[in-house]
VOKE-865047 format. One line per 4 residues: for each residue x, y, z of N, C-alpha, C. Coordinates in nm, 4 decimals. Layout:
BEGIN
X Y Z X Y Z X Y Z ~ ...
***
This chain:
BEGIN
5.3199 1.1399 1.1145 5.2673 1.2252 1.1259 5.3770 1.3713 1.1944 ~ 5.3795 1.4419 1.0999 5.4470 1.5520 1.2083 5.4022 1.6378 1.3145 ~ 5.4816 1.6823 1.3612 5.4444 1.7722 1.4836 5.3890 1.8466 1.4436 ~ 5.3612 1.9289 1.3287 5.2362 2.0335 1.2484 5.1370 2.0085 1.3239
5.0301 2.1175 1.4034 4.9301 2.1149 1.4503 4.8313 2.1071 1.3136 ~ 4.6941 2.0026 1.3179 4.6097 2.0685 1.2852 4.5502 2.2072 1.2915 ~ 4.5209 2.2301 1.1812 4.4058 2.3964 1.1471 4.2248 2.3504 1.1846 ~ 4.2327 2.2224 1.1879 4.0589 2.2047 1.2195 4.0602 2.2294 1.3784
3.8989 2.3093 1.4458 3.9134 2.3073 1.5693 3.8478 2.1334 1.5496 ~ 3.8812 2.0884 1.7485 3.8127 2.0125 1.7813 3.7606 2.0288 1.8682 ~ 3.5969 1.9789 1.8737 3.5514 2.0307 1.9995 3.6385 1.9597 2.1165 ~ 3.5730 2.0440 2.2803 3.6722 1.9965 2.3942 3.5951 2.0762 2.4732
3.6385 1.9917 2.5810 3.4472 2.0799 2.6836 3.5307 2.2059 2.7523 ~ 3.7250 2.2143 2.8057 3.7885 2.2529 2.8874 3.8360 2.3703 2.7391 ~ 3.8426 2.3415 2.6305 3.8940 2.4123 2.5531 3.8374 2.5895 2.4573 ~ 3.8665 2.6817 2.4353 3.8277 2.7489 2.3879 3.8370 2.7823 2.2381
3.7072 2.7766 2.1840 3.6382 2.7390 2.0730 3.6678 2.8634 1.9420 ~ 3.7153 2.9509 1.9993 3.7421 3.0934 1.8718 3.8611 3.0228 1.7697 ~ 3.8693 3.1297 1.6448 3.9694 3.1108 1.5467 4.0192 3.1676 1.5824 ~ 4.1737 3.1901 1.5812 4.2471 3.2767 1.5971 4.2308 3.3516 1.5303
4.2729 3.4831 1.5690 4.2826 3.6404 1.4769 4.1351 3.6525 1.4855 ~ 4.0368 3.6181 1.5395 3.9118 3.6395 1.5721 3.7791 3.6736 1.6770 ~ 3.7686 3.7609 1.6773 3.6691 3.7581 1.8717 3.5414 3.6510 1.8985 ~ 3.5102 3.6826 1.9611 3.3731 3.5564 1.9442 3.2703 3.6656 1.9676
3.2656 3.7566 1.8872 3.1782 3.8394 1.9154 3.1346 3.8936 1.7848 ~ 3.2148 3.9180 1.6818 3.1830 3.9124 1.5133 3.3957 3.8603 1.4583 ~ 3.3262 3.8463 1.3712 3.4755 3.7857 1.2357 3.4284 3.9019 1.1260 ~ 3.5294 3.8508 1.0417 3.5809 3.9353 0.9103 3.4171 3.9218 0.8619
3.3088 3.8728 0.8356 3.2178 3.8554 0.7498 3.0861 3.8939 0.8747 ~ 3.0903 3.9510 0.9392 2.9852 3.9509 1.0231 2.9945 4.1474 1.0497 ~ 2.8362 4.1459 1.0559 2.8817 4.3302 1.0998 2.8223 4.3302 1.2218 ~ 2.8145 4.3975 1.3128 2.7915 4.4439 1.4116 2.6458 4.4166 1.5236
2.6327 4.2970 1.5740 2.5006 4.3049 1.5969 2.4417 4.1709 1.5333 ~ 2.5233 4.1471 1.3923 2.4381 4.0320 1.3407 2.4723 3.8560 1.3549 ~ 2.4043 3.7845 1.4109 2.4600 3.6804 1.4337 2.4815 3.5534 1.3477 ~ 2.5828 3.4852 1.3814 2.6689 3.3861 1.2784 2.6442 3.2931 1.3428
2.5894 3.1343 1.2786 2.6264 3.0179 1.3557 2.7182 2.9649 1.3922 ~ 2.8004 2.8747 1.4432 2.9423 2.8954 1.4133 2.9375 2.7508 1.3384 ~ 3.0275 2.7550 1.2397 3.0700 2.6484 1.0910 3.0598 2.4826 1.1197 ~ 3.0308 2.4541 1.0915 2.9714 2.3452 1.1270 3.1247 2.2243 1.0359
3.0923 2.0911 1.0904 3.1814 2.0185 1.0752 3.1815 1.9858 0.9376 ~ 3.1035 1.9888 0.8637 3.0853 1.9565 0.7617 3.1897 2.0332 0.6634 ~ 3.1180 2.1783 0.6648 3.1939 2.2893 0.6033 3.3278 2.3126 0.6406 ~ 3.3815 2.2985 0.7591 3.5545 2.2561 0.7862 3.5941 2.1567 0.6479
3.5362 2.0592 0.7072 3.6362 1.9355 0.6449 3.6258 1.9667 0.5107 ~ 3.5073 2.0184 0.4525 3.5139 2.0421 0.3025 3.6408 2.1327 0.2723 ~ 3.6277 2.2027 0.3234 3.6778 2.3635 0.3055 3.8767 2.2854 0.3295 ~ 3.8915 2.2060 0.4258 4.0603 2.1671 0.4350 4.0770 2.0462 0.3739
3.9505 2.0315 0.2851 3.9460 1.8935 0.2063 3.9731 1.9688 0.0635 ~ 3.9647 2.0529 0.0221 3.9839 2.1447 -0.0828 4.1543 2.2276 -0.0593 ~ 4.1307 2.2664 0.0067 4.3223 2.3400 0.0423 4.3824 2.2553 0.0454 ~ 4.3391 2.1257 0.0350 4.5306 2.0629 0.0785 4.4872 1.8818 0.0054
4.3295 1.8800 -0.0351 4.2660 1.6960 -0.0847 4.3314 1.6392 -0.0108 ~ 4.3425 1.5049 0.0161 4.3619 1.4096 0.0345 4.4542 1.4085 0.2144 ~ 4.5814 1.4781 0.1561 4.7271 1.4670 0.2074 4.6928 1.5365 0.3046 ~ 4.5552 1.6321 0.3408 4.5225 1.6841 0.4438 4.4469 1.6415 0.5483
4.4170 1.5338 0.5410 4.3625 1.4387 0.6409 4.4588 1.3585 0.7290 ~ 4.4793 1.3844 0.8706 4.5694 1.3212 0.9670 4.4796 1.2672 1.0430 ~ 4.5707 1.2148 1.0999 4.5360 1.1152 1.1949 4.3779 1.1984 1.2871 ~ 4.4341 1.2489 1.3724 4.2822 1.3296 1.3917 4.1905 1.3806 1.3387
4.2282 1.4133 1.1975 4.0812 1.4105 1.1263 4.0553 1.2611 1.1085 ~ 4.0606 1.2119 1.0809 4.0480 1.0429 1.0765 3.9155 1.0224 1.2240 ~ 3.9949 1.0370 1.2647 3.9837 1.0137 1.4534 3.8095 1.0429 1.4093 ~ 3.8066 1.2209 1.4076 3.6562 1.2916 1.3885 3.5625 1.1735 1.3005
3.6443 1.2283 1.2021 3.5339 1.1670 1.1142 3.4995 0.9754 1.2015 ~ 3.5414 0.8854 1.1867 3.5310 0.7768 1.2618 3.4305 0.7777 1.3915 ~ 3.4107 0.8807 1.4512 3.3407 0.9000 1.5813 3.2537 0.9594 1.5453 ~ 3.2416 1.0623 1.4555 3.0843 1.1315 1.3918 3.0201 1.0212 1.3291
3.0925 0.9739 1.2573 3.0170 0.8419 1.1754 2.9538 0.7244 1.2814 ~ 3.0164 0.6873 1.3808 2.9832 0.5811 1.4307 2.8473 0.6539 1.5269 ~ 2.8931 0.7949 1.5739 2.7461 0.8426 1.6605 2.6511 0.8717 1.5712 ~ 2.6169 0.8956 1.4229 2.5383 0.9246 1.3488 2.5099 0.7646 1.2898
2.5747 0.6567 1.2641 2.4948 0.5026 1.2625 2.4269 0.4969 1.4492 ~ 2.4953 0.5096 1.5403 2.3744 0.4462 1.6120 2.2558 0.5457 1.6389 ~ 2.2725 0.6787 1.6079 2.1548 0.7747 1.6193 2.0540 0.6909 1.5298 ~ 2.1229 0.7099 1.4322 1.9810 0.6555 1.3227 1.9464 0.4896 1.3732
2.0176 0.4699 1.3791 2.0029 0.3075 1.4064 1.9625 0.2624 1.5189 ~ 1.9470 0.3978 1.6457 1.8439 0.3902 1.7722 1.7266 0.4370 1.7055 ~ 1.6712 0.5074 1.6091 1.6032 0.6178 1.5973 1.5136 0.5204 1.4898 ~ 1.5717 0.3602 1.4349 1.5357 0.2901 1.3294 1.4725 0.1313 1.4617
1.5524 0.1256 1.5590 1.5251 0.0790 1.6521 1.3752 0.0691 1.7298 ~ 1.3675 0.1962 1.7337 1.2855 0.2966 1.8313 1.1336 0.2677 1.7660 ~ 1.1596 0.2773 1.6435 1.0194 0.2854 1.5760 0.9714 0.1554 1.5330 ~ 1.0858 0.0629 1.5220 1.0451 -0.0864 1.4818 0.9862 -0.1138 1.6383
1.0450 -0.1444 1.6863 0.9615 -0.2078 1.8663 0.8514 -0.1272 1.8807 ~ 0.8610 0.0217 1.8823 0.7042 0.1161 1.8792 0.5456 0.0303 1.7719 ~ 0.6291 0.0449 1.6771 0.5443 -0.0582 1.5533 0.5016 -0.1736 1.6209 ~ 0.5812 -0.3328 1.6742 0.5564 -0.4198 1.6921 0.4902 -0.4129 1.8694
0.5220 -0.2997 1.8957 0.3988 -0.3017 2.0362 0.2315 -0.2204 2.0064 ~ 0.2542 -0.1844 1.9017 0.0790 -0.1467 1.8759 0.0177 -0.2526 1.8130 ~ 0.1174 -0.3165 1.7693 0.0479 -0.4843 1.7025 0.0252 -0.5317 1.7515 ~ 0.0994 -0.5987 1.9049 0.0744 -0.6957 2.0125 -0.0361 -0.6345 2.0730
-0.0546 -0.4895 2.1227 -0.0940 -0.4511 2.1641 -0.2813 -0.4440 2.1021 ~ -0.2807 -0.4252 1.9708 -0.3867 -0.4945 1.9026 -0.4390 -0.6632 1.8911 ~ -0.3008 -0.7066 1.8886 -0.4110 -0.9011 1.9537 -0.3602 -0.8922 2.0145 ~ -0.3485 -0.7987 2.1361 -0.4516 -0.8832 2.2742 -0.5754 -0.8606 2.2595
-0.5783 -0.6925 2.2245 -0.7443 -0.6534 2.2039 -0.8350 -0.7411 2.1323 ~ -0.8173 -0.8348 2.0514 -0.8640 -0.9414 1.9814 -0.9582 -1.0069 2.0405 ~ -1.1029 -0.9978 2.0409 -1.2063 -1.0311 2.0470 -1.2776 -1.1514 1.9950 ~ -1.2836 -1.2056 1.9964 -1.2375 -1.3416 2.1600 -1.0910 -1.3779 2.0788
-1.0231 -1.3976 2.1750 -0.8590 -1.4884 2.1690 -0.9207 -1.6227 2.1266 ~ -0.8155 -1.6840 2.0403 -0.8436 -1.8367 2.0104 -0.7872 -1.8460 2.1112 ~ -0.8542 -1.9555 2.2004 -0.8712 -2.0457 2.2462 -0.7763 -2.2266 2.2420 ~ -0.7305 -2.2669 2.3837 -0.6856 -2.3415 2.3563 -0.7302 -2.4572 2.3154
-0.8759 -2.4955 2.3247 -0.9813 -2.5553 2.2773 -1.0314 -2.5665 2.1659 ~ -0.9645 -2.4352 2.0615 -0.9870 -2.3721 1.9662 -1.1367 -2.3836 1.8901 ~ -1.2352 -2.3995 1.9594 -1.3973 -2.4676 1.9559 -1.4061 -2.2709 1.8788 ~ -1.3579 -2.1247 1.9098 -1.3858 -2.0372 1.8819 -1.3798 -1.9826 1.7365
-1.2843 -2.0700 1.6542 -1.2338 -2.0294 1.5574 -1.2557 -1.9477 1.4643 ~ -1.4106 -1.9759 1.3865 -1.4583 -1.8628 1.3251 -1.4802 -1.7734 1.3834 ~ -1.5317 -1.7196 1.5283 -1.5591 -1.5861 1.5709 -1.3608 -1.5331 1.6066 ~ -1.3063 -1.6354 1.5956 -1.1492 -1.5419 1.6061 -1.1316 -1.5086 1.4916
-1.1394 -1.5828 1.4212 -1.1133 -1.5135 1.2351 -1.1790 -1.4176 1.1927 ~ -1.2905 -1.4277 1.2191 -1.4011 -1.2682 1.1652 -1.2725 -1.1825 1.2743 ~ -1.2585 -1.1279 1.3782 -1.1897 -1.0785 1.4513 -1.0928 -1.0332 1.3985 ~ -1.0068 -1.1594 1.3700 -0.8592 -1.0872 1.3317 -0.8711 -1.0724 1.1601
-0.9520 -1.0900 1.0583 -0.9678 -1.0405 0.9589 -0.9965 -0.8880 0.9351 ~ -1.1083 -0.8773 1.0213 -1.1635 -0.7485 1.0535 -1.1056 -0.6853 1.0796 ~ -1.0110 -0.6738 1.1793 -0.9071 -0.5990 1.2106 -0.8062 -0.5486 1.1753 ~ -0.7603 -0.6676 1.0988 -0.6353 -0.6029 0.9676 -0.6983 -0.5702 0.8644
-0.8130 -0.5867 0.8180 -0.8734 -0.4941 0.7488 -0.8859 -0.3768 0.6808 ~ -0.9006 -0.3212 0.8695 -0.9275 -0.2372 0.8963 -0.7977 -0.1058 0.9396 ~ -0.6923 -0.2141 0.9422 -0.5629 -0.1128 0.9367 -0.4838 -0.1348 0.7942 ~ -0.4838 -0.2270 0.7290 -0.3628 -0.2690 0.6130 -0.4801 -0.1568 0.5257
-0.6094 -0.1607 0.5351 -0.7176 -0.1624 0.4023 -0.6700 -0.2823 0.2495 ~ -0.7337 -0.3455 0.2539 -0.6962 -0.5060 0.2389 -0.7555 -0.6087 0.2614 ~ -0.8774 -0.5799 0.1935 -1.0191 -0.7200 0.1540 -0.9602 -0.8365 0.2392 ~ -0.8616 -0.8936 0.1341 -0.8169 -1.0142 0.1173 -0.6714 -1.0232 0.1856
-0.6497 -0.9620 0.2779 -0.4610 -0.9809 0.3158 -0.4699 -1.1099 0.3539 ~ -0.5291 -1.2173 0.3723 -0.4347 -1.3414 0.3932 -0.4960 -1.4414 0.2888 ~ -0.4836 -1.3883 0.1715 -0.5430 -1.4652 0.0399 -0.3808 -1.4810 -0.0237 ~ -0.2566 -1.3889 0.0404 -0.1179 -1.3387 -0.0514 -0.0924 -1.3569 0.0109
0.0466 -1.4022 0.0216 0.1288 -1.3615 0.1117 0.2471 -1.2046 0.0651 ~ 0.2430 -1.1633 0.1892 0.2665 -1.0431 0.1914 0.4545 -1.0411 0.2296 ~ 0.5215 -1.1086 0.2562 0.6129 -1.0667 0.3527 0.7445 -1.0202 0.3061 ~ 0.7725 -1.0431 0.1505 0.8729 -0.9949 0.0332 0.8594 -0.8775 -0.0229
0.6850 -0.8454 -0.0165 0.6417 -0.7260 -0.0455 0.6214 -0.5952 0.0928 ~ 0.5959 -0.6493 0.1304 0.5522 -0.5442 0.2511 0.5926 -0.5770 0.3812 ~ 0.7561 -0.6220 0.4514 0.7778 -0.6576 0.5782 0.7533 -0.6521 0.7024 ~ 0.7167 -0.5011 0.6822 0.7174 -0.4823 0.8113 0.5873 -0.4478 0.8464
0.4584 -0.4379 0.7609 0.3299 -0.5016 0.7652 0.2955 -0.6959 0.8467 ~ 0.3215 -0.7485 0.7258 0.3835 -0.9049 0.7588 0.4248 -0.9411 0.8842 ~ 0.5334 -0.8464 0.9403 0.5752 -0.8433 1.0961 0.4596 -0.8604 1.1561 ~ 0.4252 -0.7322 1.1300 0.2732 -0.6368 1.2350 0.1922 -0.7809 1.2782
0.1428 -0.8321 1.1258 0.0092 -0.8376 1.1411 0.0396 -1.0140 1.2072 ~ 0.1587 -1.0384 1.2568 0.1862 -1.2372 1.2785 0.2206 -1.1261 1.4178 ~ 0.3097 -1.0687 1.4641 0.2659 -1.0150 1.6023 0.1528 -1.0610 1.6705 ~ 0.0544 -0.9629 1.5812 -0.0832 -0.9589 1.6071 -0.1734 -1.0953 1.6516
-0.1266 -1.1610 1.5390 -0.1629 -1.3213 1.5398 -0.1302 -1.3589 1.6712 ~ -0.0146 -1.3929 1.7311 0.0544 -1.3887 1.8461 0.0150 -1.3558 1.8995 ~ 0.0224 -1.2802 1.9673 -0.1236 -1.2607 2.0343 -0.2746 -1.2380 2.0221 ~ -0.2815 -1.2864 1.9423 -0.4409 -1.2774 1.9586 -0.5174 -1.4208 1.9736
-0.3622 -1.5179 2.0155 -0.4737 -1.6496 2.0333 -0.3846 -1.7221 2.2257 ~ -0.4463 -1.8344 2.2297 -0.3829 -1.9168 2.3492 -0.1935 -1.9147 2.3678 ~ -0.1825 -1.8589 2.4387 -0.0029 -1.8632 2.4533 0.0435 -2.0498 2.4436 ~ -0.0296 -2.1145 2.4437 -0.0011 -2.2555 2.4344 -0.0177 -2.3017 2.2791
-0.0646 -2.2154 2.1942 -0.0808 -2.2284 1.9860 0.0335 -2.1532 1.9769 ~ 0.0880 -2.0521 2.0519 0.2166 -1.9558 2.0066 0.3317 -2.0537 1.9275 ~ 0.3285 -2.1702 1.9500 0.4829 -2.2381 1.8474 0.4178 -2.2927 1.7328 ~ 0.3154 -2.3133 1.7530 0.3041 -2.3298 1.5633 0.3230 -2.2224 1.5074
0.3278 -2.1075 1.5559 0.3114 -2.0001 1.4737 0.4839 -1.9770 1.4313 ~ 0.5671 -2.0284 1.5613 0.7286 -2.0060 1.5045 0.8049 -2.0551 1.3609 ~ 0.8757 -1.9483 1.2764 0.9366 -1.9342 1.1720 0.8210 -1.9356 1.0431 ~ 0.7159 -1.9194 1.0949 0.5573 -1.8610 0.9515 0.5601 -1.7147 0.9619
0.5463 -1.6599 0.8389 0.5417 -1.5405 0.8045 0.3782 -1.5376 0.8392 ~ 0.3125 -1.3980 0.8853 0.2110 -1.3701 0.8978 0.0873 -1.4673 0.7909 ~ 0.1020 -1.4404 0.6330 0.0455 -1.5969 0.5842 0.0251 -1.6941 0.5903 ~ 0.1403 -1.7831 0.5863 0.1453 -1.8791 0.6468 0.0841 -1.9116 0.7941
0.1209 -1.8716 0.9325 0.0010 -1.8310 1.0120 -0.0869 -1.8560 1.0275 ~ -0.1321 -1.7518 0.9497 -0.3486 -1.7822 0.9467 -0.3475 -1.8943 0.8669 ~ -0.3257 -1.9562 0.7833 -0.3245 -2.0404 0.7024 -0.2757 -2.1829 0.7437 ~ -0.1916 -2.1604 0.8242 -0.1249 -2.3184 0.9464 -0.2914 -2.2926 1.0418
-0.2542 -2.2110 1.1016 -0.4279 -2.2247 1.2077 -0.5505 -2.2657 1.0810 ~ -0.5715 -2.1682 1.0262 -0.6773 -2.2268 0.9683 -0.7265 -2.3790 0.8767 ~ -0.6231 -2.3910 0.8662 -0.6291 -2.5571 0.8298 -0.6263 -2.6703 0.9669 ~ -0.5587 -2.6229 1.0317 -0.5732 -2.6927 1.1421 -0.7130 -2.6817 1.2460
-0.7461 -2.5816 1.2443 -0.9290 -2.5545 1.3056 -1.0417 -2.5006 1.2632 ~ -1.0514 -2.4258 1.1207 -1.1246 -2.4153 1.0889 -1.1887 -2.5758 1.0310 ~ -1.1952 -2.6844 1.0528 -1.3038 -2.7399 0.9899 -1.2778 -2.8828 1.1334 ~ -1.2085 -2.8114 1.2171 -1.2384 -2.9087 1.3189 -1.3609 -2.9818 1.3712
-1.3573 -3.0880 1.3942 -1.4700 -3.1180 1.4575 -1.4961 -3.1324 1.6422 ~ -1.6017 -3.0885 1.6587 -1.6700 -3.0718 1.7612 -1.7335 -3.1986 1.8557
***
């Protein structure tokens, strides 16, 4: 890399961000009193690439692009993960509100099943949600319903649902407990 400094301004807490030959109050494109927001990093990068093509990319620009990309990815991933966690918590809470909870002796399966089906139907708007496996066509809803199922049964029964989809979990519980003789 040559000793030549890049013309791309890099943000710094101690640096003055004015572009040389321009005062902070106005630049050549401004009419006095009109406010123009600062130029975006995207615009600066595009302008520099137009002037010099890829040869204008130096180590400093690569660092800024990398940091910016990582920052944007973290914000996107954080927002997505927060949304996922929030959704799962809502399904979890719905499962805890199912009444009655499926008991350890499983004698209340018919009442529990009716409550689960009614709750899932009211949320998904699907009358027969448990008749088909929607884990590939609608994984978010399927995972949510699985969380609802897991938190609507006695904790000792939850291990039966490990590794299953919502459809598989409901069908497994139904197969084990629906025809149970008392």
